[in-house]
N, C-alpha and C positions, 0 to 999 in steps of 0.2 A: 504493499499499499505507500510505504514511504517513497518507493520509487516513482509512483505515478504523481506525487508531489510534485516533483523535481522536473518532470516533463511539461512543458510550458505547451499550452494547446491554443490553437486559434477559433475563434466563436464569435457570432455577432449578437450585441444585446439588444432587444427591442423592447422598452419600457411602455407597457400600454396603460395612459391612464395616471399614470405617476411621475407628477413633475420634477422630483429628485431621484436620479437613477444611481445615486451615492451607493445605499444598500444593496442592490441587486450586482452592481460592480464588487461590492466587497466579497457578498457571497461567492462570486465567478474568481475573486481572489485567492479565495479561501482553499481551493482546488486548482490552483496556479492555472488558472484558466486566462489566455489572452486576449483581452477585448481588443476585438479590431473596428468596431464601428458602433455606435448607439443612435436608434430610432426613436424618438416622442411620439407618442398621440395620445391626446386624451379622449376620453371614453366615455358618454353619457350613457349610450347603451351597446352592450358588446353585439359584433357581428354574428349571426348564428352560425354563418359557415366558418368563419377564420376568427373570430372574437375582434380583431382590428380591422379597419377600414380596408373594403377592396383597392382602392388608390393606394393605400399604404401597402398593404401586400405587394402590387405590381412593382412599387418603386424598391422594395426590398430583394424582391425577386430580381430585379435588372443588377442590382448591386452584388446579389448572390453570385451569378450568373457571371460575371466579371472579375471574381475573385475565387479562383479555383481551389485556395490552399483552406479554405471556411471548413470548419469540421461541423459546425451545428449553430443553429441560433438558441437563443435564451429571451423567453418571454415572462415578463416582470408581471405574471399573473395568474389565474388557474383556469387551463384549457379544459373543455368537454374532450371525450375522445375523438368524436368526428372533427371538432377543430384542429386538434394537433395533428390527425392524419392529413386532412386538406391541406394544410399547411406544408405539411414535410412533401408531398406530392407537386405543391406550388413550387418551393424553393428547391428540391429535390436534394434536403439535407435534413440531418435530425434535428426536431425540434423538442427542446424541454422547456417546462414550465416552472414557477417559482417554487410550486410543491415538490416536482419533481429534483429539483434543485438542490433544495434543502435535504432530502431523502437521500441524495448522493455524497452529500456532505456527512452526513451521520452514517453512514454504512463506513467510509473513508475511518471515521474517530471511533467507531465502535471498536473494544476492545475486551470485555469481559462477555461470558456466557450470557448471561443477560442481556446486555446492549445487544448484543449479535441478532439474538430472538427477536427482540424488540424492533429492530431495524428489518428484520427479513419479513414479520408480520405486516408491519406498516408498508410495506415496499407491495408484498402481496397484495393486501386490501388495496393499495394505489391502483394496482395492476387490473384488479378485476375487470372495471370497468372499460377498459382497453381492450382486454381479451372478448368481454364480451360484444364489443364493436368490431371486434377482427371475425367473431363466430359470423356474426351478422351479415358481416360484407361478404366472407369467403362462401356463405349461402347463395349470395346475389350473384357470384360469379366475379367479384371485384377483387382488386388487387392490393389491399390498403397500404397505406403507410409507404416512406421513402424504400423501404428494404421488401416489399410486396409478401409481406406477412402471411396474405391469405393462404400462400401456397404449402403454410404448417400445419399441423396437426393441432388446430386451435382448439379442437371440441375436448380433446384428451387432455390438451393443458388444462384448459378449464378446470376439470375435474381434479385433475392432480393438485391443483393450487387451493380449492376447496378443501383439499383432504388434510394437505400441509396447513393450513392456515389452524384449522380445526386441532390440529397437534401440536401446534406453537404457544393457540389460546390454553390449552390444558398446562402445558410446560410454566407458562408465565403465571398461570393461577396459583401452581403449588410454591413458584419465588413470591409470589404476591404474600401468600400464608405466611411463610417462612421470613419474610421481611418484617410482616405486620408485628409476629411473635416476637422477634428481635428489640420491636422497636418498645413492645410492651416491657419487655424485660427489662431493658435499659431506664424505662421510667419506674417500675418497680424498684429497680436497685438505687433511684432518687438522682438520676441523671438527669439535667436541664438540657433539653434539647434546641437546638438553637440552629435554623434553616437560612442558608446564605442564597436568597435569590437574587434575579434581575434581570435585564436584556443581554441579550450574546454580546460577549466581548466588554462589560462593564469594568470586569476586573477583580471577579469572583474569587478565582483562584489564586490570584495574586495576595486578596485579601487573607483568605485560607494559609497560604504559605508563610505570610508575615505574624499569624496569629499562633500557629502551631508549627510542627516540623514535617508538614504533609509533604513538603516539597512536589508537588505539582508540575507539571510541566506546563511551563507559560508559553502561549503561542499568541500572535497578534493574527490571528483567525477567529472566525465565527463558528461557535459552537465546538470550541478544542477539548469542551468536558462534556460526554454523554451519560457516564456513569456517575451516581452519588460517589463522594469520597466524605467519609467520616473521620474526625480526627477529635483527640482531646484537650481541651484548650487547657496547657500549663498542666499542674496536677490537679485541676477542680474538677468537680462533677457537672462541667458543662462540655458537650459533645455539638460542635460544628459539622455543619453538612453541606459541601458544596454540590450544588446539583443543575441539571441542565439548564441552559440560558432561554430565555423567552424571545419570540420576533413575531412581527405583525404578518397576520395571515399564517401560522402555522399549520400545515396540514392537519385534517382531522384524524388522520390515521396514527399519525405522530403522537399526539394527545391520548388516542386511546391505547396504543402500545405501550406508551412511556407513563400511564396512569400510574402504576405503582411506585416508579420513580417519583414522579410529581408531587404525589401524596407524602413523600417525607417533608414538603412544604407546610402544607396545611396541618400535619399531625406533630408539626413541632410546638414547642412552649413560645416560641419566640421565633420572628421572621427578620432577618437582616435584608431590607431592600437595597442592595445596593447600585447606585446611577452616577454614570458618567457626566460631571458636572462642568465636564468642556467642550460639550457641544453645542450648537446653537439651542436657544430657549424652547424654540417652537418643536426641534426633535427631540430633546429632554421630556416635553410634556409627552407627546405621543409615545414616548418609551414607556414612559412610568403609567399612562394609561393603559397601555398593552398589557403590563406586567401586572396592574390590578385586575383588568379585566379577566387574566387569567387565572389568576389566584381564586378570584371570585367566584369563576366558575367552577372550580375545583372543588370549591367550599359547596357550593350548590349540590353539586352534581354526588358527594359524599353525604349529605344530610337529608336531601329531601329527593326522594324517588322520582324517577320520571313519570310527567303528567299526574301526579298524585300531590300537589301544592297543598299545605296546610299550615295554620298558624302555629299548631302544635310543633310540627317539623321545622320550623322556623325558629321557634325557640330553642330547640334543641341544636342549633349549629353553634358549633365551637369555632371560635376566632383565636388565633394566636394573637401574642400582644406583636406590635408591628414596630421597627425602627429604620428610619430614614438613613441611609449612609453614602453623600456626596462623596465620590472619588474622583481621582485625579485632579486635586485643588492644586496641585505644580503647575499644571496648565491652565488654570483658571484664576486672575488677578481678584475679580471681583465676585468670589464663588459665594459669600454670605448673601449679596445683594443681588444674584442672579437665583439664588435659590429661594429667597423671599418674594419676588415675581412667581416663581414657579408654584409656591406653594399657594399664593393668593389665589393664585389663576385656577388652581386644582383643589380648592378649599372644599368644594361640594363632593367631586370623586373622593378625594380623603376622609371625609367626613365620617364613613359608615366604618372606618377601621381603628383600631386600639392602638394610635400614633402615642408610643411612649418617649421617644426620645428622637435625636437628631443628629448626624456627626458628620464632620469635615475632613475626609483625609486624604492622604495621597500614600500609598503602597508604594511608590516609587521611593520616597524619601521617609516615607514613615511619619510624615506629618499626622500629628491628631490621633495616632495608632494609640498612644497612651492612653485617650480618652475612653476608646473602646475597652482597652484591657481593664480599666477601672471598672467600666459598666458590666462586663461579662464577669470580673471577680465578685461583684456584688449579687450576682443571680441565686 
């Protein structure tokens, strides 16, 4: 896998309906994909055939035809199977949407048995609609997709995929039970569980390294951590857990596959939400909202059964205590002023959380870390 990271690959990025292409480029860079060109188009209503407009499709197809070294196109959106196949036929190039790109990144970063099973499960679930479309098109005598997938035994592959998904689900259920028992054992032993949550690349692993002897590999790449890592804070009864990062429009298959891992966050006694304060205010706010929405979704799914919301269920919802940690203050001189603007603008969103404290730190030069140590020591 590491060898693949070293090989620069040419690709063309297309951001549909996204005015800021920085994040999709960052995702491509995580896999060492070399971005050749970027096409932007605001989308008010997706085109049912291609998602993006026909005029833009023709423009990109013309560009692709004059650049024979391109390997694939990346679209910053979620494509339906028929849209992906239609674009591949039009471009004569492999097309990857945002969800697929994130799944590929997770696949490269999975190291543990659990993580590998989770990724395989997510990928297979993601592929099911595509396989279904292949089955439909093959029966119509079409050759769907750039590589003419209709020639393969898609019916049999579909059956094997469903069988494998069932087997992985059973394996993950066993791991989830074991993880839950381990967590309860720690709590019975009097340990205080603290989860480090936050947007991808906010500095959670660096934060864990500074506070413990974790020695987690630090990379300037998105989703460098896909498996939770728990370490003891000094010789105290506090356990810190570094969890997988959040991102906008995270594939639903990943949330489903990583549910047992993500539950490390909501089952903790405290959540420290790590925020990169060095970015633009609008981006910081958007990332905080993404994190809060994901955490809230996990809490609701844990305590309120699907389609049966009730006041009694709402009252039994358990919320961890919440701490905001503004990281990378060495890159932002006006960190406190900036944070005040952000908190004022997000007062409504933060109002439903038990916000206990706020910290300003830099894992790089250890600025503000003493305040965190003092807080953790008092838990």
